[in-house]
C-alpha positions as CSV (number, residue, x, y, z in Angstrom):
1,M,-35.9,27.8,38.6
2,G,-35.6,24.2,39.7
3,R,-36.0,22.9,36.1
4,T,-33.3,25.3,34.9
5,S,-30.9,24.3,37.6
6,T,-31.6,20.6,36.8
7,S,-30.9,21.3,33.1
8,L,-27.7,23.1,33.9
9,L,-26.6,20.3,36.1
10,S,-27.4,17.7,33.4
11,A,-25.5,19.7,30.8
12,A,-22.5,20.1,33.1
13,A,-22.6,16.3,33.8
14,I,-22.6,15.6,30.0
15,V,-19.7,18.0,29.4
16,L,-17.7,16.4,32.3
17,A,-18.5,12.9,31.0
18,G,-17.3,13.9,27.6
19,T,-14.0,15.1,29.0
20,V,-13.2,11.9,30.9
21,P,-12.1,9.8,27.9
22,A,-9.8,12.6,26.7
23,L,-8.2,12.8,30.2
24,S,-7.8,9.0,30.4
25,A,-7.2,8.2,26.7
26,W,-4.7,5.5,26.2
27,Q,-1.0,6.4,25.5
28,P,1.8,3.9,24.8
29,Q,4.1,3.2,27.7
30,K,6.8,1.1,26.0
31,P,8.5,0.8,22.6
32,I,6.3,0.3,19.5
33,E,7.0,-2.2,16.7
34,F,6.1,-1.3,13.1
35,V,5.7,-4.5,11.2
36,A,6.2,-4.2,7.4
37,T,4.6,-7.1,5.6
38,A,7.2,-7.0,2.8
39,G,11.0,-7.0,2.3
40,P,13.3,-4.0,2.8
41,G,13.1,-1.3,0.1
42,G,9.6,-2.1,-1.2
43,G,6.6,0.3,-1.0
44,T,5.3,-1.1,2.3
45,D,8.7,-0.9,3.9
46,N,9.1,2.7,2.6
47,L,5.7,3.7,4.1
48,A,6.5,2.2,7.5
49,R,9.9,4.0,7.7
50,A,8.5,7.3,6.4
51,V,5.8,7.2,9.1
52,Q,8.4,6.2,11.7
53,N,10.7,9.1,10.7
54,I,7.8,11.6,10.8
55,I,6.7,10.5,14.3
56,T,10.2,10.6,15.6
57,K,11.0,14.0,14.1
58,H,7.8,15.7,15.4
59,K,7.8,13.8,18.7
60,L,4.3,12.6,18.2
61,T,4.9,9.9,20.8
62,D,7.6,9.7,23.5
63,Q,8.1,6.0,22.9
64,P,10.8,4.7,20.4
65,I,9.6,2.9,17.3
66,V,11.5,0.1,15.5
67,V,10.6,-1.2,12.0
68,V,10.8,-5.0,11.4
69,N,10.3,-6.8,8.1
70,K,8.1,-9.8,8.0
71,G,7.4,-10.4,4.3
72,G,7.5,-14.2,4.1
73,G,4.7,-16.0,2.4
74,S,3.8,-13.0,0.3
75,G,3.3,-10.9,3.4
76,A,1.3,-13.6,5.3
77,E,4.1,-13.8,7.9
78,G,3.4,-10.2,9.1
79,Y,-0.4,-10.7,9.2
80,V,-0.1,-14.0,11.1
81,Y,2.3,-12.3,13.5
82,G,-0.4,-9.6,14.0
83,K,-3.1,-12.2,14.6
84,A,-0.9,-14.0,17.1
85,S,-0.4,-10.7,18.9
86,A,-4.1,-10.2,19.7
87,G,-4.7,-7.6,22.4
88,D,-1.2,-6.1,21.9
89,P,-1.4,-2.4,20.9
90,Y,2.4,-2.2,20.5
91,K,2.4,-4.1,17.2
92,V,1.4,-1.9,14.2
93,I,1.1,-3.8,10.9
94,F,1.7,-2.0,7.6
95,G,0.4,-3.6,4.5
96,T,-1.7,-3.3,1.4
97,S,-4.9,-4.8,0.0
98,N,-3.2,-8.2,0.4
99,A,-4.5,-8.1,4.0
100,W,-8.0,-9.1,2.6
101,Q,-7.0,-10.4,-0.8
102,Q,-4.5,-13.0,0.2
103,P,-7.0,-15.2,2.2
104,L,-9.1,-15.4,-1.0
105,V,-6.4,-17.0,-3.1
106,S,-4.0,-18.8,-0.6
107,K,-4.4,-21.1,2.3
108,V,-3.1,-18.7,5.0
109,A,-3.5,-18.8,8.7
110,F,-5.2,-15.4,9.0
111,N,-8.1,-13.3,7.7
112,Y,-8.3,-9.5,7.7
113,T,-11.0,-9.8,10.3
114,D,-8.4,-11.1,12.7
115,L,-6.9,-7.6,12.7
116,T,-8.1,-4.2,13.7
117,P,-8.2,-1.8,10.8
118,I,-6.8,1.7,11.5
119,A,-6.6,3.4,8.1
120,A,-5.8,3.4,4.4
121,M,-3.3,6.3,4.1
122,A,-2.5,6.4,0.4
123,Q,-3.3,5.0,-3.0
124,D,-0.2,3.9,-4.8
125,E,0.0,3.9,-8.6
126,F,1.4,1.2,-10.9
127,L,3.5,1.6,-14.0
128,L,4.8,-0.8,-16.7
129,W,8.6,-0.7,-16.5
130,V,11.3,-2.0,-18.9
131,K,15.1,-1.9,-19.0
132,Q,16.5,1.5,-20.1
133,D,18.0,0.0,-23.3
134,A,14.8,-2.0,-24.2
135,P,13.7,-1.3,-27.8
136,Y,10.1,-0.6,-26.8
137,K,9.1,3.0,-27.1
138,N,5.6,2.5,-25.8
139,A,3.2,-0.1,-24.4
140,G,2.0,-0.9,-27.9
141,D,5.6,-1.9,-28.9
142,Y,5.9,-3.9,-25.8
143,L,2.7,-5.9,-26.4
144,K,3.8,-6.6,-30.0
145,A,7.1,-8.0,-28.8
146,A,5.5,-10.0,-25.9
147,A,3.1,-11.6,-28.4
148,S,6.0,-13.1,-30.3
149,G,7.2,-15.2,-27.3
150,E,7.0,-15.5,-23.6
151,F,8.1,-12.5,-21.6
152,K,9.2,-12.6,-18.0
153,M,7.2,-10.2,-15.8
154,G,8.5,-9.7,-12.2
155,G,6.5,-8.6,-9.2
156,A,6.3,-8.5,-5.5
157,Q,4.7,-11.6,-4.0
158,S,2.5,-14.2,-5.8
159,K,-1.3,-14.0,-6.3
160,D,-1.1,-10.4,-5.0
161,T,-1.6,-7.0,-6.6
162,D,1.3,-7.3,-9.0
163,E,0.3,-10.7,-10.3
164,V,-3.4,-9.6,-10.5
165,L,-2.3,-6.7,-12.7
166,T,-0.1,-9.0,-14.8
167,R,-3.1,-11.2,-15.6
168,M,-5.1,-8.1,-16.5
169,I,-2.4,-7.1,-18.9
170,E,-2.4,-10.5,-20.5
171,K,-6.2,-10.3,-21.0
172,A,-6.2,-6.8,-22.3
173,G,-3.1,-7.2,-24.5
174,K,-3.8,-10.7,-25.7
175,V,-0.4,-11.9,-24.6
176,K,1.1,-14.5,-22.4
177,L,3.5,-13.4,-19.6
178,T,5.6,-15.6,-17.3
179,Y,5.1,-14.1,-13.8
180,I,8.1,-14.4,-11.4
181,P,7.4,-13.3,-7.8
182,F,10.0,-11.7,-5.5
183,K,10.0,-10.6,-1.9
184,S,9.6,-6.9,-2.7
185,G,9.4,-4.4,-5.5
186,A,13.0,-3.3,-4.6
187,E,14.2,-6.9,-5.4
188,T,12.2,-7.0,-8.6
189,A,13.8,-3.7,-9.7
190,V,17.2,-5.2,-9.2
191,Q,16.3,-8.2,-11.3
192,L,15.1,-6.1,-14.1
193,A,18.2,-3.9,-14.0
194,G,20.3,-7.1,-14.2
195,G,18.5,-8.3,-17.3
196,H,16.8,-11.3,-15.7
197,L,13.3,-9.9,-16.5
198,D,11.7,-8.2,-19.4
199,S,9.4,-6.0,-17.3
200,H,7.7,-5.3,-14.0
201,V,4.8,-3.2,-12.7
202,N,6.4,-1.5,-9.7
203,N,5.0,1.5,-7.8
204,P,6.8,4.8,-8.4
205,S,8.7,4.7,-5.1
206,E,10.0,1.2,-5.8
207,S,11.9,2.1,-9.0
208,L,12.5,5.8,-8.4
209,G,16.3,5.2,-7.9
210,Q,16.6,2.9,-10.9
211,W,14.9,5.4,-13.2
212,R,17.0,8.2,-11.9
213,G,20.1,6.0,-12.3
214,G,19.3,5.0,-15.9
215,T,18.8,1.3,-15.5
216,Q,15.1,1.2,-16.3
217,R,12.2,3.4,-17.4
218,P,8.4,3.5,-17.3
219,L,6.4,3.0,-20.4
220,C,3.0,3.9,-19.0
221,V,1.0,4.4,-15.9
222,F,-2.3,2.6,-15.0
223,S,-4.2,5.7,-14.3
224,P,-7.1,7.5,-16.0
225,K,-4.9,10.6,-16.3
226,R,-1.2,11.4,-16.2
227,L,0.3,11.8,-12.8
228,P,1.2,15.2,-11.3
229,Q,4.5,16.5,-12.6
230,G,6.3,17.0,-9.3
231,P,10.1,17.3,-9.3
232,K,12.0,15.9,-12.3
233,V,13.3,12.4,-11.8
234,T,15.8,12.4,-14.6
235,A,17.4,15.5,-16.2
236,A,14.5,15.7,-18.6
237,E,11.5,13.8,-17.3
238,G,9.2,13.6,-14.3
239,W,6.2,11.4,-13.4
240,G,3.8,13.7,-15.3
241,D,5.7,13.0,-18.5
242,V,4.7,9.3,-18.4
243,P,1.8,8.5,-20.7
244,T,-1.2,6.6,-19.4
245,C,-1.4,3.0,-20.6
246,V,-4.7,3.7,-22.3
247,E,-3.0,6.4,-24.4
248,Q,-0.6,3.7,-25.7
249,G,-3.2,1.0,-26.5
250,L,-3.2,-1.0,-23.3
251,D,-6.8,-0.7,-22.2
252,I,-6.5,-0.8,-18.4
253,K,-7.8,2.5,-17.2
254,Q,-7.0,2.4,-13.6
255,Y,-5.2,0.2,-11.1
256,E,-4.1,1.4,-7.7
257,Q,-3.0,-0.2,-4.4
258,P,-4.0,1.1,-0.9
259,R,-1.3,1.5,1.7
260,T,-2.9,0.2,4.9
261,V,-2.3,0.2,8.7
262,W,-3.6,-2.3,11.2
263,L,-3.4,-3.3,14.8
264,P,-3.9,-6.9,16.1
265,G,-7.4,-7.9,17.0
266,K,-8.9,-7.5,20.5
267,V,-7.3,-4.1,21.2
268,T,-9.4,-1.6,23.0
269,P,-11.3,1.3,21.2
270,D,-9.0,3.8,23.0
271,Q,-5.9,2.0,21.7
272,A,-7.3,2.0,18.1
273,A,-8.3,5.6,18.4
274,F,-4.8,6.6,19.5
275,Y,-3.3,5.2,16.3
276,V,-6.0,6.7,14.1
277,D,-5.2,10.1,15.6
278,L,-1.5,9.4,15.3
279,M,-1.8,8.7,11.6
280,K,-3.9,11.8,11.0
281,K,-1.1,13.8,12.7
282,V,1.5,12.2,10.4
283,Q,-0.6,13.2,7.4
284,A,-0.7,16.8,8.5
285,T,3.1,17.3,8.4
286,P,5.1,18.8,5.5
287,E,7.3,15.6,5.5
288,W,4.2,13.5,4.6
289,K,3.3,15.8,1.8
290,D,6.9,15.5,0.5
291,Y,6.7,11.7,0.8
292,I,3.5,11.6,-1.2
293,E,4.9,13.9,-3.9
294,K,8.2,12.1,-4.2
295,T,6.5,8.7,-4.5
296,S,3.8,10.0,-6.7
297,Q,1.0,8.5,-4.6
298,V,-2.5,9.7,-4.0
299,D,-3.0,11.1,-0.5
300,T,-6.1,9.7,1.1
301,F,-7.4,8.7,4.6
302,L,-10.0,6.0,5.0
303,T,-11.0,4.8,8.4
304,G,-14.0,3.3,10.2
305,A,-17.0,2.7,7.9
306,E,-15.4,4.2,4.9
307,F,-12.4,1.8,5.1
308,D,-14.8,-1.2,5.6
309,K,-16.8,-0.2,2.6
310,F,-13.7,0.1,0.4
311,I,-12.5,-3.4,1.5
312,K,-15.8,-5.0,0.7
313,E,-16.0,-3.4,-2.8
314,D,-12.4,-4.4,-3.5
315,L,-13.0,-8.0,-2.4
316,E,-15.7,-8.3,-5.1
317,H,-13.4,-7.0,-7.8
318,V,-10.6,-9.4,-6.8
319,K,-13.0,-12.4,-6.6
320,Q,-13.8,-11.8,-10.3
321,V,-10.1,-11.8,-11.4
322,A,-9.1,-14.6,-9.0
323,G,-12.1,-16.7,-10.2
324,E,-11.0,-16.3,-13.8
325,Q,-7.5,-17.5,-12.9
326,G,-8.7,-20.4,-10.8
327,W,-7.0,-19.0,-7.7
328,L,-10.0,-19.0,-5.3
329,V,-9.4,-21.1,-2.2
330,K,-12.1,-23.8,-1.9
């Protein structure tokens, strides 16, 4: 009887102990700042604002949220800001793989280890875009034209995902492209529409309006299979109608970019757990599903050990490309 009572008391103590963190879990007590590490209108900015709108609509926190853009230095401005805000759980940084890629190739005042990883929430696709009236019917035509002279390829940031892909296109297509960096994919799209570029490799969300508006069109997508059809973008075509680049003779089977969320370093486990849970709640809403469908992204959720494994594997891939280009910081 005594042993049973002791066991019951121990079990009760464990249950009570397990409930204490839930009762005392951290909650924000003042406004939250979402920091987009890119200019307005780009994929990173779009993600931050989509998450902000969902949280506000569903009242997932009772604190107001403001989005600020800190895209200087190819996004380094936002990450350095996060590093300088160590211990502050009211600064949420939205970025991409440039959080860990950029310190490899540029002398920046941060490393991804200065931040607290929360989650990778989506994988964004890349497409090869040209002006609507460009004579190229497919990627093969584009590569033939590019081989006859220098083409101007635009992209968001330098030595970042867009430029890495540009160098991969050069190698696979045996062409030379002049890469011109801009602050965001939105700005790059404007430059292509104005005839200042021959092409760019924007994500779907960054050139959705331009495709719909008839100023530019995608030639191919860097994916092993065609994207889900989803709603039509133009009167006749949707994302699922865009051929893969491999189909058209450009042998790059897959290239994607993770959309990532971070806190500054030195926050508490409770504070980090709050935001992991918050982002999971965001992903469970119909508005998030709509955002994923409209932007033709791949819904995912990596956190903890899975996110860390992904980062380390991607770092190895980028080291190879950066090494070939002579970008690695010594």
